[in-house]
C-alpha positions as a printed Julia matrix, in Angstrom:
90×3 Matrix{Float64}:
 -27.08  -22.15  -11.43
 -25.53  -18.98  -12.86
 -23.35  -18.66  -15.93
 -20.21  -16.52  -15.72
 -18.34  -15.41  -18.84
 -14.62  -14.65  -18.79
 -12.39  -13.2   -21.5
  -8.95  -14.74  -21.97
  -6.08  -14.27  -24.34
  -6.28  -17.2   -26.79
  -2.86  -18.54  -25.84
  -3.58  -18.3   -22.12
  -6.89  -20.12  -22.55
  -5.21  -22.9   -24.54
  -2.45  -23.26  -21.95
  -4.95  -23.32  -19.07
  -7.12  -25.89  -20.88
  -4.07  -28.12  -21.4
  -2.98  -27.82  -17.77
  -6.48  -28.62  -16.52
  -6.68  -31.63  -18.83
  -3.38  -32.93  -17.43
  -4.96  -32.7   -13.97
  -8.08  -34.52  -15.11
 -10.46  -31.56  -15.04
 -11.93  -28.87  -17.25
 -12.03  -25.09  -16.79
 -15.38  -25.17  -15.0
 -14.02  -27.58  -12.4
 -10.85  -25.5   -12.06
 -12.8   -22.31  -11.34
 -15.2   -24.12   -8.99
 -12.25  -25.42   -6.95
 -10.74  -21.93   -6.91
 -14.02  -20.28   -5.85
 -14.62  -22.83   -3.07
 -11.07  -22.29   -1.73
 -11.54  -18.5    -1.72
 -14.89  -18.76    0.05
 -13.64  -21.3     2.59
 -10.47  -19.35    3.48
 -12.01  -15.88    2.98
  -8.89  -14.75    1.08
  -7.32  -14.99   -2.35
  -4.89  -17.93   -2.25
  -1.91  -15.93   -3.54
  -0.37  -12.53   -2.88
  -1.47   -9.54   -4.94
   0.72   -6.46   -4.77
   1.14   -3.13   -6.49
   4.04   -2.61   -8.89
   7.3    -1.53   -7.29
   8.39    2.06   -7.8
  10.74    1.94  -10.85
  13.25    4.08   -8.94
  13.94    1.01   -6.77
  14.27   -1.41   -9.67
  17.25   -3.75   -9.5
  18.99   -2.07  -12.44
  18.55    1.43  -11.03
  19.78    0.41   -7.57
  22.9    -1.06   -9.22
  23.52    2.25  -11.02
  23.09    4.2    -7.8
  25.52    1.91   -5.95
  28.04    2.22   -8.78
  27.76    6.03   -8.74
  28.13    6.05   -4.95
  31.29    3.94   -5.22
  32.7     6.27   -7.88
  32.06    9.27   -5.62
  33.78    7.51   -2.69
  36.79    6.8    -4.93
  36.93   10.43   -6.06
  36.07    9.56   -9.65
  33.88   12.61  -10.23
  33.78   15.48  -12.66
  32.69   18.85  -11.32
  31.06   21.32  -13.73
  29.3    24.6   -13.09
  25.83   25.27  -14.44
  27.23   27.59  -17.09
  29.71   24.9   -18.22
  26.88   22.36  -18.47
  24.74   24.81  -20.43
  27.65   25.42  -22.8
  28.0    21.68  -23.34
  24.28   21.47  -24.1
  24.64   24.08  -26.88
  27.54   22.24  -28.53
């Protein structure tokens, strides 16, 4: 047998211990079940993905749609570069 050490946030460990206890097992049993499932299926039993580009976040997409609607309705302000630079200096 081999011993494996894992580091957990204290709260996460407590919560996982409590959940395992409710299911009638301890952490060792939990991780053994998990490892056997991974080895049997040859895959991690949940999806792992990279973070979504923040440009496509829900809040940003809403802002873009709102701006697009304003443009379609003609609710725009047109300024030249020099006017914008003047505003910056104010």
